[in-house]
C-alpha positions in Angstrom: 0.0 0.0 0.0 1.4 3.4 -1.0 0.6 6.7 0.6 -0.8 9.4 -1.6 -1.2 13.2 -1.0 -4.0 13.9 1.4 -3.2 10.9 3.7 -5.0 8.2 1.7 -3.7 5.2 -0.1 -3.6 4.1 -3.8 -5.6 0.9 -3.0 -9.3 1.1 -3.9 -11.8 0.8 -1.1 -15.4 -0.5 -1.4 -16.6 3.1 -2.1 -14.0 3.9 -4.8 -13.8 2.7 -8.4 -11.3 -0.1 -9.2 -9.2 0.5 -12.3 -9.9 -2.1 -15.0 -7.7 -2.4 -18.1 -9.0 -4.1 -21.2 -6.1 -5.7 -23.1 -6.2 -6.5 -26.8 -6.6 -10.3 -27.4 -6.0 -10.9 -23.7 -7.5 -10.8 -20.2 -9.1 -8.0 -18.3 -6.7 -6.6 -15.8 -8.2 -5.6 -12.5 -6.5 -4.0 -9.5 -6.8 -6.5 -6.6 -7.7 -7.9 -4.3 -10.8 -9.3 -6.0 -13.6 -11.7 -5.2 -15.1 -13.3 -8.4 -18.5 -15.0 -8.5 -18.9 -17.3 -11.5 -22.3 -18.0 -13.2 -22.4 -21.5 -11.6 -22.0 -20.0 -8.1 -18.3 -20.7 -7.5 -16.3 -18.0 -5.7 -12.7 -17.3 -6.6 -10.6 -14.9 -4.5 -7.3 -13.4 -5.3 -5.2 -11.1 -3.1 -2.7 -10.2 -5.8 -2.1 -6.5 -6.5 -3.2 -7.0 -10.2 -5.5 -9.9 -11.3 -5.9 -11.1 -14.9 -9.5 -12.3 -15.7 -9.8 -14.7 -18.6 -11.9 -13.5 -21.5 -11.2 -16.4 -24.0 -12.5 -19.2 -21.7 -9.5 -21.4 -22.6 -7.8 -21.0 -19.2 -7.4 -24.2 -17.1 -7.7 -21.9 -14.1 -10.8 -20.0 -15.3 -11.9 -17.4 -14.4 -8.3 -16.5 -13.8 -6.1 -16.2 -16.9 -3.3 -18.7 -17.5 -2.1 -17.1 -20.8 -3.9 -19.8 -22.9 -5.0 -17.0 -25.2 -1.4 -16.8 -26.5 -1.7 -20.2 -28.1 -4.6 -19.1 -30.3 -3.5 -19.2 -34.0 -4.3 -16.1 -36.0 -4.4 -16.1 -39.8 -1.6 -14.1 -41.5 -2.5 -10.5 -42.2 -2.1 -11.1 -46.0 -4.7 -13.8 -46.1 -7.3 -11.7 -44.3 -10.6 -11.6 -46.1 -11.0 -8.5 -48.4 -14.4 -7.0 -48.9 -15.9 -7.9 -52.3 -15.4 -5.4 -55.1 -18.4 -3.5 -56.4 -19.3 -3.9 -60.0 -18.7 -0.7 -62.0 
């Protein structure tokens, strides 16, 4: 925990907003600690300072990210589908 001007800390409290960072092709990064409730009722807690939440659902530790999204194969940029040409 780090002190900030005004005598507070930089850790969020229940009445302050937690920073959430959306990463491209990766997890949601949320300032911890967090308590995650899954749709099936399981509860996962993490006391880490930054928590990666899986968005690809490939993680073996879901809902936490295990970097499985990095194994996803992407088509080369050259072979990306081009929009059809319009007749003249």
